[in-house]
GUSELO-663387 format. One record per residue (C-alpha): x, y, z negated. Coordinates in Angstrom, 2 decimals. Example, Ala and Ser with C-alpha at 12.3 -4.5 7.8 and 13.67 -1.06 7.14 Angstrom:
2
rec X:12.30; Y:-4.50; Z:-7.80
rec X:13.67; Y:-1.06; Z:-7.14
END
This chain:
263
rec X:94.14; Y:91.39; Z:-107.97
rec X:96.90; Y:88.81; Z:-108.81
rec X:100.46; Y:89.62; Z:-108.67
rec X:100.47; Y:86.04; Z:-107.20
rec X:100.21; Y:85.88; Z:-103.90
rec X:99.04; Y:82.86; Z:-102.26
rec X:101.44; Y:80.39; Z:-101.38
rec X:101.13; Y:80.44; Z:-97.62
rec X:103.11; Y:83.55; Z:-97.46
rec X:106.38; Y:84.05; Z:-95.67
rec X:106.64; Y:87.26; Z:-96.20
rec X:105.38; Y:90.40; Z:-98.53
rec X:104.56; Y:93.85; Z:-96.85
rec X:104.58; Y:97.20; Z:-98.88
rec X:102.11; Y:99.89; Z:-98.37
rec X:102.05; Y:101.83; Z:-101.32
rec X:103.32; Y:102.58; Z:-104.85
rec X:100.43; Y:103.23; Z:-107.40
rec X:99.31; Y:103.60; Z:-110.93
rec X:99.39; Y:99.99; Z:-112.30
rec X:96.56; Y:100.61; Z:-114.75
rec X:93.39; Y:100.82; Z:-111.75
rec X:94.68; Y:97.57; Z:-110.41
rec X:94.81; Y:95.64; Z:-113.00
rec X:92.83; Y:92.36; Z:-113.85
rec X:88.82; Y:92.61; Z:-113.30
rec X:89.84; Y:95.44; Z:-110.34
rec X:87.39; Y:95.26; Z:-107.52
rec X:89.55; Y:93.63; Z:-104.40
rec X:90.41; Y:95.60; Z:-101.22
rec X:87.63; Y:96.23; Z:-98.52
rec X:90.69; Y:97.26; Z:-96.26
rec X:91.74; Y:94.59; Z:-93.18
rec X:96.09; Y:94.83; Z:-94.12
rec X:98.20; Y:94.66; Z:-91.37
rec X:98.27; Y:91.55; Z:-89.09
rec X:94.49; Y:90.84; Z:-89.83
rec X:92.16; Y:89.75; Z:-92.43
rec X:94.21; Y:86.16; Z:-93.13
rec X:96.67; Y:88.26; Z:-94.77
rec X:95.71; Y:88.76; Z:-98.16
rec X:95.71; Y:92.08; Z:-99.92
rec X:96.82; Y:92.41; Z:-103.73
rec X:99.30; Y:94.12; Z:-106.32
rec X:102.32; Y:93.06; Z:-107.36
rec X:102.65; Y:95.38; Z:-110.94
rec X:105.75; Y:96.51; Z:-113.25
rec X:105.43; Y:98.65; Z:-116.15
rec X:103.18; Y:101.53; Z:-115.10
rec X:103.43; Y:101.51; Z:-112.11
rec X:102.60; Y:98.70; Z:-109.01
rec X:103.28; Y:98.06; Z:-105.06
rec X:99.87; Y:97.41; Z:-102.93
rec X:101.20; Y:94.55; Z:-100.94
rec X:99.58; Y:91.39; Z:-98.20
rec X:100.99; Y:88.20; Z:-97.63
rec X:102.49; Y:88.88; Z:-94.04
rec X:103.59; Y:85.87; Z:-91.25
rec X:106.26; Y:88.26; Z:-89.65
rec X:108.99; Y:90.30; Z:-90.55
rec X:108.53; Y:92.84; Z:-88.06
rec X:105.43; Y:94.50; Z:-86.89
rec X:105.08; Y:96.66; Z:-83.48
rec X:104.28; Y:100.37; Z:-83.54
rec X:100.99; Y:99.81; Z:-82.28
rec X:97.67; Y:102.05; Z:-82.89
rec X:95.91; Y:98.83; Z:-84.42
rec X:98.58; Y:98.26; Z:-87.09
rec X:99.34; Y:102.23; Z:-87.90
rec X:95.69; Y:102.27; Z:-88.62
rec X:95.77; Y:99.73; Z:-90.77
rec X:98.87; Y:100.70; Z:-92.60
rec X:96.91; Y:104.34; Z:-93.30
rec X:93.71; Y:102.85; Z:-94.38
rec X:95.25; Y:100.40; Z:-96.97
rec X:97.05; Y:103.53; Z:-98.44
rec X:93.71; Y:105.73; Z:-98.11
rec X:91.70; Y:103.00; Z:-99.99
rec X:94.33; Y:103.08; Z:-102.82
rec X:94.11; Y:106.95; Z:-103.15
rec X:90.83; Y:106.27; Z:-104.37
rec X:91.91; Y:105.22; Z:-107.33
rec X:95.22; Y:106.28; Z:-107.66
rec X:97.88; Y:108.93; Z:-107.34
rec X:99.80; Y:106.76; Z:-103.87
rec X:103.77; Y:107.17; Z:-102.68
rec X:103.08; Y:105.84; Z:-99.05
rec X:105.91; Y:103.48; Z:-97.86
rec X:106.89; Y:103.77; Z:-94.51
rec X:105.23; Y:101.75; Z:-91.75
rec X:106.72; Y:98.12; Z:-91.28
rec X:108.20; Y:97.66; Z:-94.33
rec X:108.41; Y:93.88; Z:-95.00
rec X:110.36; Y:92.28; Z:-98.00
rec X:111.50; Y:88.59; Z:-98.25
rec X:109.04; Y:87.47; Z:-100.86
rec X:106.78; Y:89.39; Z:-104.27
rec X:109.82; Y:88.83; Z:-106.19
rec X:112.03; Y:91.65; Z:-103.60
rec X:109.45; Y:94.06; Z:-104.05
rec X:109.22; Y:93.78; Z:-107.88
rec X:112.96; Y:93.28; Z:-108.36
rec X:114.54; Y:95.45; Z:-105.43
rec X:111.88; Y:98.24; Z:-105.20
rec X:109.69; Y:98.77; Z:-108.50
rec X:112.59; Y:98.06; Z:-111.08
rec X:115.36; Y:99.19; Z:-108.70
rec X:113.58; Y:102.87; Z:-108.34
rec X:111.46; Y:102.73; Z:-111.07
rec X:112.44; Y:106.09; Z:-112.57
rec X:112.38; Y:107.94; Z:-109.02
rec X:109.03; Y:106.59; Z:-108.40
rec X:107.98; Y:107.75; Z:-111.81
rec X:109.16; Y:111.01; Z:-111.65
rec X:107.75; Y:110.81; Z:-107.75
rec X:104.81; Y:109.84; Z:-109.73
rec X:103.77; Y:112.91; Z:-111.65
rec X:104.86; Y:115.20; Z:-109.20
rec X:101.90; Y:114.05; Z:-106.96
rec X:99.95; Y:112.99; Z:-109.65
rec X:97.07; Y:115.62; Z:-109.27
rec X:97.99; Y:117.09; Z:-106.32
rec X:96.78; Y:115.94; Z:-102.67
rec X:97.55; Y:116.60; Z:-99.19
rec X:95.66; Y:118.74; Z:-96.66
rec X:96.48; Y:119.05; Z:-92.78
rec X:95.76; Y:122.07; Z:-90.94
rec X:96.20; Y:122.31; Z:-87.05
rec X:94.69; Y:125.66; Z:-85.27
rec X:94.31; Y:125.83; Z:-81.52
rec X:93.28; Y:128.58; Z:-79.22
rec X:90.89; Y:128.91; Z:-76.51
rec X:92.43; Y:128.58; Z:-73.45
rec X:90.64; Y:130.65; Z:-71.86
rec X:90.67; Y:133.55; Z:-74.21
rec X:94.53; Y:132.80; Z:-74.96
rec X:95.27; Y:133.83; Z:-71.14
rec X:93.01; Y:136.27; Z:-70.83
rec X:94.65; Y:137.75; Z:-74.34
rec X:98.17; Y:137.51; Z:-72.79
rec X:97.28; Y:139.13; Z:-69.66
rec X:95.62; Y:142.08; Z:-71.31
rec X:98.46; Y:142.73; Z:-73.96
rec X:101.52; Y:142.81; Z:-70.84
rec X:101.07; Y:144.55; Z:-68.33
rec X:104.15; Y:142.96; Z:-66.51
rec X:102.12; Y:139.67; Z:-66.78
rec X:98.89; Y:141.06; Z:-65.55
rec X:100.78; Y:143.22; Z:-62.63
rec X:102.28; Y:139.68; Z:-61.33
rec X:98.69; Y:137.67; Z:-61.50
rec X:97.41; Y:140.05; Z:-59.36
rec X:99.98; Y:140.05; Z:-57.00
rec X:100.24; Y:136.51; Z:-56.51
rec X:96.36; Y:136.51; Z:-56.36
rec X:94.99; Y:135.10; Z:-52.94
rec X:98.81; Y:134.75; Z:-51.73
rec X:100.14; Y:130.96; Z:-50.86
rec X:102.65; Y:129.51; Z:-53.32
rec X:105.11; Y:129.44; Z:-51.00
rec X:104.98; Y:133.05; Z:-50.36
rec X:104.88; Y:133.75; Z:-53.93
rec X:107.40; Y:131.04; Z:-55.42
rec X:109.88; Y:133.24; Z:-57.12
rec X:106.99; Y:135.21; Z:-58.93
rec X:104.89; Y:132.12; Z:-60.26
rec X:108.35; Y:131.34; Z:-62.24
rec X:109.04; Y:134.50; Z:-63.13
rec X:105.22; Y:134.48; Z:-64.34
rec X:105.31; Y:131.99; Z:-66.21
rec X:108.56; Y:132.50; Z:-67.95
rec X:106.73; Y:135.48; Z:-69.29
rec X:104.11; Y:133.81; Z:-69.78
rec X:105.51; Y:131.11; Z:-71.57
rec X:107.90; Y:133.86; Z:-73.86
rec X:104.64; Y:135.81; Z:-74.53
rec X:102.45; Y:132.57; Z:-75.78
rec X:105.94; Y:131.95; Z:-78.09
rec X:105.67; Y:135.44; Z:-79.19
rec X:102.18; Y:135.46; Z:-80.47
rec X:102.17; Y:132.17; Z:-81.68
rec X:104.57; Y:132.97; Z:-84.45
rec X:102.91; Y:136.43; Z:-85.47
rec X:99.45; Y:134.16; Z:-85.55
rec X:100.76; Y:131.21; Z:-87.61
rec X:102.49; Y:133.43; Z:-90.44
rec X:99.51; Y:135.26; Z:-90.81
rec X:97.71; Y:131.97; Z:-91.21
rec X:100.58; Y:131.09; Z:-93.86
rec X:100.64; Y:134.14; Z:-95.29
rec X:96.50; Y:133.18; Z:-96.86
rec X:96.90; Y:130.10; Z:-97.52
rec X:100.50; Y:128.84; Z:-98.26
rec X:100.58; Y:130.77; Z:-101.97
rec X:97.62; Y:128.95; Z:-102.71
rec X:99.68; Y:125.08; Z:-101.90
rec X:102.71; Y:124.01; Z:-104.27
rec X:104.63; Y:122.52; Z:-101.15
rec X:103.94; Y:123.58; Z:-97.27
rec X:105.45; Y:121.59; Z:-94.57
rec X:105.53; Y:123.20; Z:-90.75
rec X:105.51; Y:120.89; Z:-88.15
rec X:106.12; Y:120.40; Z:-84.62
rec X:103.79; Y:122.44; Z:-81.85
rec X:102.21; Y:119.80; Z:-80.23
rec X:100.74; Y:121.52; Z:-76.97
rec X:100.49; Y:124.96; Z:-75.53
rec X:97.58; Y:126.16; Z:-76.88
rec X:98.41; Y:124.83; Z:-80.43
rec X:99.02; Y:128.11; Z:-83.32
rec X:99.97; Y:126.01; Z:-86.37
rec X:100.30; Y:122.22; Z:-87.29
rec X:100.92; Y:122.15; Z:-91.04
rec X:100.61; Y:120.24; Z:-94.35
rec X:100.14; Y:121.22; Z:-97.54
rec X:100.62; Y:120.08; Z:-100.89
rec X:97.84; Y:121.28; Z:-103.35
rec X:96.71; Y:121.12; Z:-106.70
rec X:93.27; Y:119.11; Z:-107.48
rec X:91.97; Y:122.80; Z:-109.44
rec X:93.30; Y:124.74; Z:-106.14
rec X:91.35; Y:122.71; Z:-103.60
rec X:88.00; Y:124.64; Z:-103.20
rec X:89.67; Y:128.10; Z:-103.12
rec X:92.30; Y:126.56; Z:-100.96
rec X:88.97; Y:125.02; Z:-98.55
rec X:87.44; Y:128.77; Z:-99.17
rec X:90.34; Y:130.36; Z:-97.67
rec X:90.24; Y:128.43; Z:-94.62
rec X:86.82; Y:128.38; Z:-93.96
rec X:87.31; Y:132.45; Z:-93.90
rec X:90.17; Y:132.27; Z:-91.56
rec X:88.07; Y:129.87; Z:-89.19
rec X:85.19; Y:132.17; Z:-89.15
rec X:86.91; Y:135.68; Z:-88.60
rec X:88.52; Y:133.13; Z:-85.39
rec X:85.34; Y:131.93; Z:-84.28
rec X:84.86; Y:131.34; Z:-80.61
rec X:88.41; Y:132.53; Z:-80.15
rec X:90.41; Y:129.77; Z:-82.25
rec X:89.43; Y:126.23; Z:-83.55
rec X:90.60; Y:125.43; Z:-86.97
rec X:90.94; Y:121.42; Z:-87.48
rec X:91.15; Y:120.92; Z:-91.13
rec X:91.88; Y:117.07; Z:-92.62
rec X:91.82; Y:116.25; Z:-96.59
rec X:92.78; Y:115.03; Z:-99.21
rec X:95.04; Y:113.15; Z:-97.29
rec X:97.92; Y:110.87; Z:-98.74
rec X:100.91; Y:112.72; Z:-99.37
rec X:102.37; Y:111.67; Z:-96.20
rec X:104.34; Y:114.93; Z:-95.23
rec X:106.00; Y:114.84; Z:-98.50
rec X:106.68; Y:111.52; Z:-99.52
rec X:107.70; Y:108.98; Z:-97.56
rec X:109.55; Y:105.89; Z:-99.14
rec X:112.17; Y:104.42; Z:-96.72
rec X:113.43; Y:100.93; Z:-98.39
rec X:116.98; Y:99.60; Z:-98.27
rec X:116.18; Y:95.96; Z:-99.59
rec X:119.94; Y:95.39; Z:-99.40
rec X:121.25; Y:98.39; Z:-101.27
rec X:123.33; Y:97.53; Z:-104.79
END
């Protein structure tokens, strides 16, 4: 992978920062398709022991479309097979390769070097946990007499006749879900958090989601983390669904935002 881009390049798209050595002369070419399509060659720009994974780009801006964001992620994931990576925010485009070297790699070398040491032997693992919808509402009714009484009172009666009772039932159910989610999410976190260097709890996306979290884990502890998640999953079989992903680039713990005009 040459540090010299094709001469037709108008701009330079930046994906991530990597350790330089695995991408030096003689390294195999990238297989991933770059943002913008196959015509935009992927290569690396080096400075000391760090490098930026980039591609030539005919445009300075890209829409946040699934095709583009997936291409961005797949390039980073391929880079991760050879090196620790520091992801750069989607849509980061430099005026030319020299700007990447001077305004990114040289200017931020100390910061990037420390981040690389921090993530070097660690990886991100993602965990999303969901209730089975039928089990959730059955449990809530079984646990809360007010909800059970309202549900039974409404059954078989028209929406107009039971308008206010339905509103009350909805409010009580929402409150019960929040209490239940908080308790169950904390129980899961108590089991896995001690195995992680850093934990990030992300936004809940649906009413049946219990937990949406990412964990930065030492590679040496990955098997123990896997076993803990698998044990939690087995204990909740038929009641909750565990969606476990990784190893992933550390998107939740490193997100490089570039301001090209910084002094």
